[in-house]
N, C-alpha and C positions, 0 to 999 in steps of 0.2 A: 504494500500500500504506500503510495507516494504522498508526501506532504509538500504543500506549496510554501516556499520560503523565498528570501532574497539574499544574494551575496552583496554586501554593502561595504564599500571602501571609499573614503573621501566623498565626493559628490556622485559617485557611480553606484547604481543599484541594479543588479541583474536578477530578474525573477528566475527561480529554479524549482524543479520538482526533485525532492530528495527521497530516495528509497534505499533500503538496506542493500549492501553490495555482497553480502555473504549469507549463507544458510548453513545450518548445523545438520550434518548427516549422521551424527552419532546414534547408535542404537540406544533407545531409552529402556532402561530396566525398570520394571514395576515391582513394587512390593507385593508378594503373593503368599498365601498360606502354604507352608511347606508340605502339608499332608495332601491337600486336594488341588492346589494350584489356583484357587480362587483369589481374585484381586483383593488387596487390602485397601480400604478407603479411609481417609482421614476426615473427620467431621470438624466443622467450625463450632466451637463451644465457648460461650462467654464465661470468662473466669469469675465474674461477679455473681451471676444468677444460675450458672450451670446449664443454661438452655442452649440447644443447638440453634445456630444463626444461619438464615438463608443468605446465599451469596449477595442478593440484592440489598441486604441490610448491612453489608460489610463496608466500612470506610477506613481511611487511614488516620493515624493519630500520632501526635508528638507529646511525649511526656514532659511536663514542666518540672523544674527543680523540686517543687513541693509535692510531687507525686500525682498531681491531677493530670488528666488527659485532655488535650485540645483535639477535638475531632475535626478532621478535614475531609470533606466529601469532594467529588470530582468538580463540582461547580466552584467550590472554594479554591481548589488547586488551579483551576482555569483562570481565576481572577488574580492570582499572585502577580505582583508587579515584576515580571521578567522582561526587561527591555529587549532581550534577544529571542523572544518566543517564536517569532516568524522570520527572524533575521539571522544570517550568518555574518556577524560583524567582524570584518578583517581589521586586526589591530596593527599589523605590519607584515613585512616579508623578510625571510631569513633563508640562507642556503639550506637546501633539503637535507644535506648530510650532517647538519648540526642537531637534528632531532634524534634523541636516543630511542631506538626501537622499543625499549621496554615501556615507553610512554603510551604506545598505541593501544586503544581499546577496540571500538567497533568501526567498521567502514560503511560508508553510504555513497551511492552515486548521486550526483547532482546534475540534472540535465536541464536545458533551457525550457522555461515554462511559456511556450508560445513563440510565434514567429518573430515578434519584436525583440525577444531576448536572444535570438540565435547569434547575431553578429557580435554583440558585446561579450557573450559567453565564449564564442570561438576565439576572440582576441585575448581574453583572460587566460584561457587554457593554453593557447599558443605562446603567450608571453611567459607563463610559468614554465612551460616545457623548454623554451629557448634559453632562459636565464638560469635554470636549475634552482630557482627560488620556490619556496612554499609559503602559503599564507598562514599566519597564526591568527586564530579567530576565537570569538566567544559565540556560543549559540545555546538555545534551550531545546533539548530533545527529551521527551518524556517528562516534562515539568521540572527539569533540573538543568541549571546552567552549567555548561561544560566548556572546557578548552577544546579547540579543534585545529587540525592541520588540513589545509586545502592543497591538493597537489593533482597534477594531471596524470592520467593513466589511460593509455590507448586512445587519446583524443577526448577523454571524458574527465570532468572534474570529480575528484573523490573528496569526500569529507570524512576525516578520521577523527573520532573523538579521542581525546588523550586524557590521561590522569593528570590531576593537579599535582604540582611538585611535592606537596606534603602527603600525597597518597602513595608515593613510591618508597618502598622500604630500602634501607641501605643493606648491602649484601653481608656486612660483617667484615671482620679482618680477612685480608687476603693471605694465602700461604706465604711464609717468610723464607723458604728455601730459594736461594738465588739460582737462576738459570745460567749456565755457562755458554760461551760462544760456540763451543764444540757441539753442544746439544742442539743449538739452533742452526747449525751448518747442514744444509740439505744433502751434501755429499756424504756426511757421516750417517745419515738415516738410510741412504741407498746402499751403503756398503755394510750396514749392520753394526757399525761402530757406535758405541753409546756409552 
């Protein structure tokens, strides 16, 4: 399902249709009853009154420091003041090889939304391809503002959501054994010397 948005930088705004660029083909394993193979179903039960809750009555909530719950339904979430709700706001351009691949989350294709958007879209994609630059942007996907990287791929603009810097864990200390020049010499590896 495509969402209509606009790529915006400076005074330029290019209407685009954004749709997921990937799909998951993993085999989904279900919980089943070991004895007979029947599916195990989980029920939504309210922890306060113990009653089962219909999906139509489920909302999202945020717990306040005092323990009370602020209930947010879809209409409330839609009214949240996200300036990038229907916009991919380009903040700047950087060389594509400066983005650490660990930052990437999900990929989306952005295609021109109508005939009037085709030429500016093509110019943007060609300029990014020619210069090797990528756009760093903010956008709201699924009611959450995210960082994103815009880059060309096979003549199409891709939008990659990326983790915020504080969402990336440090790997911890690196091994401390030094590597020798001999170990790095390709001729040593071919001859079996090590």
